[in-house]
Structure formats: structure tokens, C-alpha cells
PDB file with SEQRES, HELIX, SHEET and CRYST1 records, atoms N, CA, C and O in Angstrom:
SEQRES   1 A   69  MET ASN THR THR HIS ILE LYS GLU PRO THR GLU LYS LYS          
SEQRES   2 A   69  GLU LYS LEU THR ALA THR ARG LEU LEU ASP ASP LEU ASP          
SEQRES   3 A   69  LEU ARG ASP TYR PHE ALA ALA LYS ALA MET GLN GLY ALA          
SEQRES   4 A   69  MET ALA ASN PRO GLU VAL LYS GLU THR ALA GLY ALA ARG          
SEQRES   5 A   69  SER GLU TRP ALA TYR GLU ILE ALA ASP ALA MET LEU LYS          
SEQRES   6 A   69  GLU ARG GLU LYS                                              
HELIX    1 AA1 LYS A   12  ASP A   24  1                                  13    
HELIX    2 AA2 LEU A   27  ALA A   41  1                                  15    
HELIX    3 AA3 ALA A   49  ARG A   67  1                                  19    
CRYST1    1.000    1.000    1.000  90.00  90.00  90.00 P 1           1          
ATOM      1  N   MET A   1      25.158  16.882 -72.964  1.00  0.00           N  
ATOM      2  CA  MET A   1      24.831  16.705 -71.574  1.00  0.00           C  
ATOM      3  C   MET A   1      26.047  16.122 -70.851  1.00  0.00           C  
ATOM      4  O   MET A   1      26.659  15.165 -71.324  1.00  0.00           O  
ATOM      5  N   ASN A   2      26.386  16.696 -69.722  1.00  0.00           N  
ATOM      6  CA  ASN A   2      27.509  16.219 -68.937  1.00  0.00           C  
ATOM      7  C   ASN A   2      27.013  15.151 -67.965  1.00  0.00           C  
ATOM      8  O   ASN A   2      26.203  15.434 -67.083  1.00  0.00           O  
ATOM      9  N   THR A   3      27.502  13.931 -68.131  1.00  0.00           N  
ATOM     10  CA  THR A   3      27.080  12.833 -67.261  1.00  0.00           C  
ATOM     11  C   THR A   3      28.233  12.287 -66.428  1.00  0.00           C  
ATOM     12  O   THR A   3      28.158  11.161 -65.937  1.00  0.00           O  
ATOM     13  N   THR A   4      29.279  13.055 -66.265  1.00  0.00           N  
ATOM     14  CA  THR A   4      30.438  12.564 -65.528  1.00  0.00           C  
ATOM     15  C   THR A   4      30.140  12.357 -64.048  1.00  0.00           C  
ATOM     16  O   THR A   4      30.869  11.630 -63.372  1.00  0.00           O  
ATOM     17  N   HIS A   5      29.094  12.976 -63.536  1.00  0.00           N  
ATOM     18  CA  HIS A   5      28.741  12.828 -62.125  1.00  0.00           C  
ATOM     19  C   HIS A   5      27.888  11.579 -61.871  1.00  0.00           C  
ATOM     20  O   HIS A   5      27.644  11.224 -60.718  1.00  0.00           O  
ATOM     21  N   ILE A   6      27.443  10.925 -62.920  1.00  0.00           N  
ATOM     22  CA  ILE A   6      26.606   9.744 -62.773  1.00  0.00           C  
ATOM     23  C   ILE A   6      27.480   8.521 -62.560  1.00  0.00           C  
ATOM     24  O   ILE A   6      28.398   8.263 -63.339  1.00  0.00           O  
ATOM     25  N   LYS A   7      27.196   7.769 -61.510  1.00  0.00           N  
ATOM     26  CA  LYS A   7      27.979   6.582 -61.180  1.00  0.00           C  
ATOM     27  C   LYS A   7      27.489   5.404 -62.009  1.00  0.00           C  
ATOM     28  O   LYS A   7      26.296   5.101 -62.027  1.00  0.00           O  
ATOM     29  N   GLU A   8      28.386   4.761 -62.675  1.00  0.00           N  
ATOM     30  CA  GLU A   8      28.044   3.598 -63.489  1.00  0.00           C  
ATOM     31  C   GLU A   8      27.751   2.399 -62.591  1.00  0.00           C  
ATOM     32  O   GLU A   8      28.540   2.105 -61.694  1.00  0.00           O  
ATOM     33  N   PRO A   9      26.635   1.696 -62.808  1.00  0.00           N  
ATOM     34  CA  PRO A   9      26.303   0.536 -61.977  1.00  0.00           C  
ATOM     35  C   PRO A   9      27.105  -0.714 -62.321  1.00  0.00           C  
ATOM     36  O   PRO A   9      26.866  -1.781 -61.756  1.00  0.00           O  
ATOM     37  N   THR A  10      28.042  -0.589 -63.231  1.00  0.00           N  
ATOM     38  CA  THR A  10      28.793  -1.766 -63.672  1.00  0.00           C  
ATOM     39  C   THR A  10      30.141  -1.896 -62.966  1.00  0.00           C  
ATOM     40  O   THR A  10      30.967  -2.720 -63.358  1.00  0.00           O  
ATOM     41  N   GLU A  11      30.368  -1.093 -61.933  1.00  0.00           N  
ATOM     42  CA  GLU A  11      31.635  -1.195 -61.219  1.00  0.00           C  
ATOM     43  C   GLU A  11      31.742  -2.555 -60.542  1.00  0.00           C  
ATOM     44  O   GLU A  11      30.740  -3.138 -60.128  1.00  0.00           O  
ATOM     45  N   LYS A  12      32.965  -3.050 -60.437  1.00  0.00           N  
ATOM     46  CA  LYS A  12      33.212  -4.385 -59.895  1.00  0.00           C  
ATOM     47  C   LYS A  12      32.638  -4.546 -58.489  1.00  0.00           C  
ATOM     48  O   LYS A  12      32.028  -5.573 -58.193  1.00  0.00           O  
ATOM     49  N   LYS A  13      32.816  -3.566 -57.627  1.00  0.00           N  
ATOM     50  CA  LYS A  13      32.324  -3.643 -56.248  1.00  0.00           C  
ATOM     51  C   LYS A  13      30.802  -3.806 -56.219  1.00  0.00           C  
ATOM     52  O   LYS A  13      30.282  -4.612 -55.447  1.00  0.00           O  
ATOM     53  N   GLU A  14      30.092  -3.055 -57.044  1.00  0.00           N  
ATOM     54  CA  GLU A  14      28.638  -3.145 -57.076  1.00  0.00           C  
ATOM     55  C   GLU A  14      28.178  -4.497 -57.606  1.00  0.00           C  
ATOM     56  O   GLU A  14      27.186  -5.047 -57.127  1.00  0.00           O  
ATOM     57  N   LYS A  15      28.887  -5.032 -58.585  1.00  0.00           N  
ATOM     58  CA  LYS A  15      28.536  -6.348 -59.103  1.00  0.00           C  
ATOM     59  C   LYS A  15      28.702  -7.409 -58.026  1.00  0.00           C  
ATOM     60  O   LYS A  15      27.867  -8.305 -57.900  1.00  0.00           O  
ATOM     61  N   LEU A  16      29.775  -7.311 -57.249  1.00  0.00           N  
ATOM     62  CA  LEU A  16      30.005  -8.282 -56.179  1.00  0.00           C  
ATOM     63  C   LEU A  16      28.925  -8.180 -55.114  1.00  0.00           C  
ATOM     64  O   LEU A  16      28.466  -9.204 -54.608  1.00  0.00           O  
ATOM     65  N   THR A  17      28.512  -6.974 -54.764  1.00  0.00           N  
ATOM     66  CA  THR A  17      27.460  -6.790 -53.775  1.00  0.00           C  
ATOM     67  C   THR A  17      26.154  -7.391 -54.274  1.00  0.00           C  
ATOM     68  O   THR A  17      25.461  -8.073 -53.519  1.00  0.00           O  
ATOM     69  N   ALA A  18      25.813  -7.152 -55.514  1.00  0.00           N  
ATOM     70  CA  ALA A  18      24.587  -7.704 -56.085  1.00  0.00           C  
ATOM     71  C   ALA A  18      24.642  -9.229 -56.103  1.00  0.00           C  
ATOM     72  O   ALA A  18      23.636  -9.888 -55.837  1.00  0.00           O  
ATOM     73  N   THR A  19      25.797  -9.790 -56.411  1.00  0.00           N  
ATOM     74  CA  THR A  19      25.950 -11.248 -56.431  1.00  0.00           C  
ATOM     75  C   THR A  19      25.747 -11.820 -55.038  1.00  0.00           C  
ATOM     76  O   THR A  19      25.078 -12.841 -54.881  1.00  0.00           O  
ATOM     77  N   ARG A  20      26.313 -11.180 -54.030  1.00  0.00           N  
ATOM     78  CA  ARG A  20      26.146 -11.660 -52.657  1.00  0.00           C  
ATOM     79  C   ARG A  20      24.680 -11.610 -52.249  1.00  0.00           C  
ATOM     80  O   ARG A  20      24.187 -12.532 -51.599  1.00  0.00           O  
ATOM     81  N   LEU A  21      23.995 -10.568 -52.614  1.00  0.00           N  
ATOM     82  CA  LEU A  21      22.574 -10.461 -52.288  1.00  0.00           C  
ATOM     83  C   LEU A  21      21.784 -11.579 -52.952  1.00  0.00           C  
ATOM     84  O   LEU A  21      20.919 -12.189 -52.324  1.00  0.00           O  
ATOM     85  N   LEU A  22      22.073 -11.845 -54.202  1.00  0.00           N  
ATOM     86  CA  LEU A  22      21.355 -12.895 -54.908  1.00  0.00           C  
ATOM     87  C   LEU A  22      21.676 -14.268 -54.359  1.00  0.00           C  
ATOM     88  O   LEU A  22      20.824 -15.156 -54.390  1.00  0.00           O  
ATOM     89  N   ASP A  23      22.885 -14.466 -53.856  1.00  0.00           N  
ATOM     90  CA  ASP A  23      23.249 -15.746 -53.253  1.00  0.00           C  
ATOM     91  C   ASP A  23      22.411 -16.032 -52.010  1.00  0.00           C  
ATOM     92  O   ASP A  23      22.113 -17.191 -51.718  1.00  0.00           O  
ATOM     93  N   ASP A  24      22.032 -14.992 -51.279  1.00  0.00           N  
ATOM     94  CA  ASP A  24      21.255 -15.151 -50.049  1.00  0.00           C  
ATOM     95  C   ASP A  24      19.751 -15.162 -50.293  1.00  0.00           C  
ATOM     96  O   ASP A  24      18.985 -15.403 -49.360  1.00  0.00           O  
ATOM     97  N   LEU A  25      19.318 -14.912 -51.500  1.00  0.00           N  
ATOM     98  CA  LEU A  25      17.907 -14.818 -51.825  1.00  0.00           C  
ATOM     99  C   LEU A  25      17.374 -16.181 -52.246  1.00  0.00           C  
ATOM    100  O   LEU A  25      17.836 -16.759 -53.230  1.00  0.00           O  
ATOM    101  N   ASP A  26      16.391 -16.694 -51.491  1.00  0.00           N  
ATOM    102  CA  ASP A  26      15.783 -17.953 -51.911  1.00  0.00           C  
ATOM    103  C   ASP A  26      14.494 -17.655 -52.684  1.00  0.00           C  
ATOM    104  O   ASP A  26      14.095 -16.499 -52.825  1.00  0.00           O  
ATOM    105  N   LEU A  27      13.853 -18.712 -53.180  1.00  0.00           N  
ATOM    106  CA  LEU A  27      12.673 -18.515 -54.017  1.00  0.00           C  
ATOM    107  C   LEU A  27      11.538 -17.845 -53.243  1.00  0.00           C  
ATOM    108  O   LEU A  27      10.800 -17.032 -53.801  1.00  0.00           O  
ATOM    109  N   ARG A  28      11.399 -18.182 -51.965  1.00  0.00           N  
ATOM    110  CA  ARG A  28      10.356 -17.564 -51.139  1.00  0.00           C  
ATOM    111  C   ARG A  28      10.586 -16.055 -51.039  1.00  0.00           C  
ATOM    112  O   ARG A  28       9.648 -15.270 -51.181  1.00  0.00           O  
ATOM    113  N   ASP A  29      11.827 -15.654 -50.797  1.00  0.00           N  
ATOM    114  CA  ASP A  29      12.153 -14.227 -50.733  1.00  0.00           C  
ATOM    115  C   ASP A  29      11.891 -13.539 -52.065  1.00  0.00           C  
ATOM    116  O   ASP A  29      11.386 -12.417 -52.103  1.00  0.00           O  
ATOM    117  N   TYR A  30      12.232 -14.207 -53.147  1.00  0.00           N  
ATOM    118  CA  TYR A  30      12.007 -13.642 -54.480  1.00  0.00           C  
ATOM    119  C   TYR A  30      10.528 -13.407 -54.729  1.00  0.00           C  
ATOM    120  O   TYR A  30      10.125 -12.337 -55.186  1.00  0.00           O  
ATOM    121  N   PHE A  31       9.710 -14.432 -54.419  1.00  0.00           N  
ATOM    122  CA  PHE A  31       8.264 -14.280 -54.603  1.00  0.00           C  
ATOM    123  C   PHE A  31       7.718 -13.163 -53.709  1.00  0.00           C  
ATOM    124  O   PHE A  31       6.892 -12.363 -54.149  1.00  0.00           O  
ATOM    125  N   ALA A  32       8.174 -13.108 -52.466  1.00  0.00           N  
ATOM    126  CA  ALA A  32       7.707 -12.063 -51.552  1.00  0.00           C  
ATOM    127  C   ALA A  32       8.101 -10.679 -52.054  1.00  0.00           C  
ATOM    128  O   ALA A  32       7.320  -9.733 -51.956  1.00  0.00           O  
ATOM    129  N   ALA A  33       9.300 -10.565 -52.587  1.00  0.00           N  
ATOM    130  CA  ALA A  33       9.756  -9.275 -53.112  1.00  0.00           C  
ATOM    131  C   ALA A  33       8.889  -8.828 -54.277  1.00  0.00           C  
ATOM    132  O   ALA A  33       8.553  -7.650 -54.391  1.00  0.00           O  
ATOM    133  N   LYS A  34       8.525  -9.767 -55.142  1.00  0.00           N  
ATOM    134  CA  LYS A  34       7.671  -9.421 -56.279  1.00  0.00           C  
ATOM    135  C   LYS A  34       6.279  -9.000 -55.801  1.00  0.00           C  
ATOM    136  O   LYS A  34       5.705  -8.043 -56.322  1.00  0.00           O  
ATOM    137  N   ALA A  35       5.739  -9.713 -54.813  1.00  0.00           N  
ATOM    138  CA  ALA A  35       4.429  -9.345 -54.272  1.00  0.00           C  
ATOM    139  C   ALA A  35       4.501  -7.970 -53.607  1.00  0.00           C  
ATOM    140  O   ALA A  35       3.603  -7.145 -53.778  1.00  0.00           O  
ATOM    141  N   MET A  36       5.561  -7.731 -52.858  1.00  0.00           N  
ATOM    142  CA  MET A  36       5.741  -6.444 -52.182  1.00  0.00           C  
ATOM    143  C   MET A  36       5.882  -5.318 -53.196  1.00  0.00           C  
ATOM    144  O   MET A  36       5.360  -4.222 -52.992  1.00  0.00           O  
ATOM    145  N   GLN A  37       6.575  -5.583 -54.269  1.00  0.00           N  
ATOM    146  CA  GLN A  37       6.746  -4.576 -55.321  1.00  0.00           C  
ATOM    147  C   GLN A  37       5.386  -4.174 -55.874  1.00  0.00           C  
ATOM    148  O   GLN A  37       5.116  -2.990 -56.078  1.00  0.00           O  
ATOM    149  N   GLY A  38       4.535  -5.160 -56.115  1.00  0.00           N  
ATOM    150  CA  GLY A  38       3.198  -4.857 -56.606  1.00  0.00           C  
ATOM    151  C   GLY A  38       2.373  -4.081 -55.599  1.00  0.00           C  
ATOM    152  O   GLY A  38       1.659  -3.148 -55.966  1.00  0.00           O  
ATOM    153  N   ALA A  39       2.465  -4.459 -54.330  1.00  0.00           N  
ATOM    154  CA  ALA A  39       1.710  -3.762 -53.285  1.00  0.00           C  
ATOM    155  C   ALA A  39       2.177  -2.320 -53.144  1.00  0.00           C  
ATOM    156  O   ALA A  39       1.359  -1.415 -52.977  1.00  0.00           O  
ATOM    157  N   MET A  40       3.468  -2.105 -53.210  1.00  0.00           N  
ATOM    158  CA  MET A  40       4.002  -0.749 -53.054  1.00  0.00           C  
ATOM    159  C   MET A  40       3.671   0.132 -54.254  1.00  0.00           C  
ATOM    160  O   MET A  40       3.629   1.357 -54.135  1.00  0.00           O  
ATOM    161  N   ALA A  41       3.439  -0.481 -55.396  1.00  0.00           N  
ATOM    162  CA  ALA A  41       3.110   0.286 -56.594  1.00  0.00           C  
ATOM    163  C   ALA A  41       1.666   0.771 -56.582  1.00  0.00           C  
ATOM    164  O   ALA A  41       1.292   1.640 -57.370  1.00  0.00           O  
ATOM    165  N   ASN A  42       0.855   0.208 -55.687  1.00  0.00           N  
ATOM    166  CA  ASN A  42      -0.548   0.583 -55.612  1.00  0.00           C  
ATOM    167  C   ASN A  42      -0.718   1.698 -54.587  1.00  0.00           C  
ATOM    168  O   ASN A  42      -0.611   1.443 -53.388  1.00  0.00           O  
ATOM    169  N   PRO A  43      -0.982   2.932 -55.030  1.00  0.00           N  
ATOM    170  CA  PRO A  43      -1.100   4.041 -54.095  1.00  0.00           C  
ATOM    171  C   PRO A  43      -2.344   3.952 -53.201  1.00  0.00           C  
ATOM    172  O   PRO A  43      -2.445   4.678 -52.213  1.00  0.00           O  
ATOM    173  N   GLU A  44      -3.268   3.087 -53.533  1.00  0.00           N  
ATOM    174  CA  GLU A  44      -4.481   2.965 -52.730  1.00  0.00           C  
ATOM    175  C   GLU A  44      -4.293   2.064 -51.513  1.00  0.00           C  
ATOM    176  O   GLU A  44      -5.141   2.051 -50.620  1.00  0.00           O  
ATOM    177  N   VAL A  45      -3.205   1.318 -51.466  1.00  0.00           N  
ATOM    178  CA  VAL A  45      -2.944   0.452 -50.316  1.00  0.00           C  
ATOM    179  C   VAL A  45      -2.513   1.339 -49.150  1.00  0.00           C  
ATOM    180  O   VAL A  45      -1.545   2.091 -49.257  1.00  0.00           O  
ATOM    181  N   LYS A  46      -3.238   1.243 -48.043  1.00  0.00           N  
ATOM    182  CA  LYS A  46      -2.969   2.109 -46.891  1.00  0.00           C  
ATOM    183  C   LYS A  46      -2.366   1.350 -45.708  1.00  0.00           C  
ATOM    184  O   LYS A  46      -2.234   1.917 -44.623  1.00  0.00           O  
ATOM    185  N   GLU A  47      -1.999   0.087 -45.892  1.00  0.00           N  
ATOM    186  CA  GLU A  47      -1.436  -0.715 -44.810  1.00  0.00           C  
ATOM    187  C   GLU A  47      -0.024  -0.256 -44.467  1.00  0.00           C  
ATOM    188  O   GLU A  47       0.639   0.421 -45.252  1.00  0.00           O  
ATOM    189  N   THR A  48       0.412  -0.637 -43.287  1.00  0.00           N  
ATOM    190  CA  THR A  48       1.785  -0.335 -42.890  1.00  0.00           C  
ATOM    191  C   THR A  48       2.738  -1.237 -43.669  1.00  0.00           C  
ATOM    192  O   THR A  48       2.328  -2.242 -44.251  1.00  0.00           O  
ATOM    193  N   ALA A  49       3.990  -0.868 -43.668  1.00  0.00           N  
ATOM    194  CA  ALA A  49       4.995  -1.685 -44.354  1.00  0.00           C  
ATOM    195  C   ALA A  49       5.068  -3.070 -43.723  1.00  0.00           C  
ATOM    196  O   ALA A  49       5.247  -4.063 -44.428  1.00  0.00           O  
ATOM    197  N   GLY A  50       4.932  -3.143 -42.405  1.00  0.00           N  
ATOM    198  CA  GLY A  50       4.962  -4.438 -41.727  1.00  0.00           C  
ATOM    199  C   GLY A  50       3.818  -5.330 -42.162  1.00  0.00           C  
ATOM    200  O   GLY A  50       4.010  -6.522 -42.400  1.00  0.00           O  
ATOM    201  N   ALA A  51       2.624  -4.756 -42.268  1.00  0.00           N  
ATOM    202  CA  ALA A  51       1.465  -5.527 -42.712  1.00  0.00           C  
ATOM    203  C   ALA A  51       1.639  -5.969 -44.159  1.00  0.00           C  
ATOM    204  O   ALA A  51       1.263  -7.085 -44.518  1.00  0.00           O  
ATOM    205  N   ARG A  52       2.199  -5.111 -44.979  1.00  0.00           N  
ATOM    206  CA  ARG A  52       2.441  -5.470 -46.379  1.00  0.00           C  
ATOM    207  C   ARG A  52       3.479  -6.581 -46.483  1.00  0.00           C  
ATOM    208  O   ARG A  52       3.368  -7.468 -47.329  1.00  0.00           O  
ATOM    209  N   SER A  53       4.480  -6.525 -45.624  1.00  0.00           N  
ATOM    210  CA  SER A  53       5.516  -7.562 -45.636  1.00  0.00           C  
ATOM    211  C   SER A  53       4.932  -8.915 -45.260  1.00  0.00           C  
ATOM    212  O   SER A  53       5.223  -9.921 -45.906  1.00  0.00           O  
ATOM    213  N   GLU A  54       4.110  -8.943 -44.219  1.00  0.00           N  
ATOM    214  CA  GLU A  54       3.462 -10.194 -43.823  1.00  0.00           C  
ATOM    215  C   GLU A  54       2.619 -10.732 -44.972  1.00  0.00           C  
ATOM    216  O   GLU A  54       2.661 -11.924 -45.276  1.00  0.00           O  
ATOM    217  N   TRP A  55       1.858  -9.852 -45.605  1.00  0.00           N  
ATOM    218  CA  TRP A  55       1.019 -10.243 -46.736  1.00  0.00           C  
ATOM    219  C   TRP A  55       1.879 -10.794 -47.876  1.00  0.00           C  
ATOM    220  O   TRP A  55       1.531 -11.798 -48.497  1.00  0.00           O  
ATOM    221  N   ALA A  56       3.001 -10.128 -48.144  1.00  0.00           N  
ATOM    222  CA  ALA A  56       3.877 -10.550 -49.238  1.00  0.00           C  
ATOM    223  C   ALA A  56       4.400 -11.966 -49.009  1.00  0.00           C  
ATOM    224  O   ALA A  56       4.478 -12.757 -49.949  1.00  0.00           O  
ATOM    225  N   TYR A  57       4.756 -12.287 -47.774  1.00  0.00           N  
ATOM    226  CA  TYR A  57       5.230 -13.644 -47.492  1.00  0.00           C  
ATOM    227  C   TYR A  57       4.086 -14.653 -47.503  1.00  0.00           C  
ATOM    228  O   TYR A  57       4.309 -15.824 -47.812  1.00  0.00           O  
ATOM    229  N   GLU A  58       2.881 -14.234 -47.176  1.00  0.00           N  
ATOM    230  CA  GLU A  58       1.726 -15.128 -47.322  1.00  0.00           C  
ATOM    231  C   GLU A  58       1.515 -15.477 -48.797  1.00  0.00           C  
ATOM    232  O   GLU A  58       1.227 -16.623 -49.140  1.00  0.00           O  
ATOM    233  N   ILE A  59       1.660 -14.480 -49.653  1.00  0.00           N  
ATOM    234  CA  ILE A  59       1.551 -14.706 -51.095  1.00  0.00           C  
ATOM    235  C   ILE A  59       2.672 -15.643 -51.553  1.00  0.00           C  
ATOM    236  O   ILE A  59       2.428 -16.572 -52.323  1.00  0.00           O  
ATOM    237  N   ALA A  60       3.879 -15.405 -51.090  1.00  0.00           N  
ATOM    238  CA  ALA A  60       5.019 -16.247 -51.472  1.00  0.00           C  
ATOM    239  C   ALA A  60       4.791 -17.692 -51.035  1.00  0.00           C  
ATOM    240  O   ALA A  60       5.064 -18.622 -51.793  1.00  0.00           O  
ATOM    241  N   ASP A  61       4.296 -17.879 -49.827  1.00  0.00           N  
ATOM    242  CA  ASP A  61       4.030 -19.236 -49.336  1.00  0.00           C  
ATOM    243  C   ASP A  61       2.958 -19.924 -50.178  1.00  0.00           C  
ATOM    244  O   ASP A  61       3.060 -21.116 -50.466  1.00  0.00           O  
ATOM    245  N   ALA A  62       1.937 -19.173 -50.569  1.00  0.00           N  
ATOM    246  CA  ALA A  62       0.897 -19.737 -51.423  1.00  0.00           C  
ATOM    247  C   ALA A  62       1.458 -20.123 -52.793  1.00  0.00           C  
ATOM    248  O   ALA A  62       1.078 -21.149 -53.356  1.00  0.00           O  
ATOM    249  N   MET A  63       2.348 -19.309 -53.318  1.00  0.00           N  
ATOM    250  CA  MET A  63       2.952 -19.619 -54.614  1.00  0.00           C  
ATOM    251  C   MET A  63       3.815 -20.872 -54.527  1.00  0.00           C  
ATOM    252  O   MET A  63       3.807 -21.696 -55.441  1.00  0.00           O  
ATOM    253  N   LEU A  64       4.557 -21.019 -53.437  1.00  0.00           N  
ATOM    254  CA  LEU A  64       5.382 -22.218 -53.254  1.00  0.00           C  
ATOM    255  C   LEU A  64       4.504 -23.458 -53.111  1.00  0.00           C  
ATOM    256  O   LEU A  64       4.838 -24.524 -53.629  1.00  0.00           O  
ATOM    257  N   LYS A  65       3.394 -23.317 -52.415  1.00  0.00           N  
ATOM    258  CA  LYS A  65       2.470 -24.445 -52.256  1.00  0.00           C  
ATOM    259  C   LYS A  65       1.912 -24.882 -53.602  1.00  0.00           C  
ATOM    260  O   LYS A  65       1.783 -26.078 -53.866  1.00  0.00           O  
ATOM    261  N   GLU A  66       1.585 -23.928 -54.445  1.00  0.00           N  
ATOM    262  CA  GLU A  66       1.070 -24.242 -55.784  1.00  0.00           C  
ATOM    263  C   GLU A  66       2.118 -24.965 -56.628  1.00  0.00           C  
ATOM    264  O   GLU A  66       1.783 -25.830 -57.438  1.00  0.00           O  
ATOM    265  N   ARG A  67       3.368 -24.612 -56.436  1.00  0.00           N  
ATOM    266  CA  ARG A  67       4.449 -25.264 -57.210  1.00  0.00           C  
ATOM    267  C   ARG A  67       4.575 -26.743 -56.856  1.00  0.00           C  
ATOM    268  O   ARG A  67       5.033 -27.544 -57.671  1.00  0.00           O  
ATOM    269  N   GLU A  68       4.167 -27.103 -55.639  1.00  0.00           N  
ATOM    270  CA  GLU A  68       4.280 -28.492 -55.189  1.00  0.00           C  
ATOM    271  C   GLU A  68       3.231 -29.402 -55.827  1.00  0.00           C  
ATOM    272  O   GLU A  68       3.386 -30.623 -55.801  1.00  0.00           O  
ATOM    273  N   LYS A  69       2.187 -28.844 -56.389  1.00  0.00           N  
ATOM    274  CA  LYS A  69       1.106 -29.649 -56.978  1.00  0.00           C  
ATOM    275  C   LYS A  69       1.548 -30.335 -58.256  1.00  0.00           C  
ATOM    276  O   LYS A  69       0.762 -31.050 -58.877  1.00  0.00           O  
TER     277      LYS A  69                                                      
END                                                                             
């Protein structure tokens, strides 16, 4: 199989971009992203992306509140 057209994700530029993204990501964003990932994986969810985003941050806020206990 010829894979010369496939771009390797280990290039220095891509690693730097990923690092910058992770530097800007706080725990609330991480939790929201995980909640959003789960919501998007469910084909039965019919809400708009905006509604899902709001829900995802509500979940993230609840998770942060639980961590404070």
C-alpha cells in the first residue's frame, strides 16, 4: 500500500499547534469538550450545536462544583 500521500501528525509544526491549544485549555473547557463529544456521538440528539454547547458547559460547571466537595 502506498502511504506517501498521508501526512504524518508528528511534524514539528503540528506538535507546536497542539501544545498551544492545550496551553489555552482549562479544566472547564476540557470537561465541556468531553461532554460535547458524548452528545455529538449520540445520533438521537436533535438539538442545535449552540444548545449542545450550552449544555456541555452546564455539565462542566456541575463537574467542577462536585470537585469542590
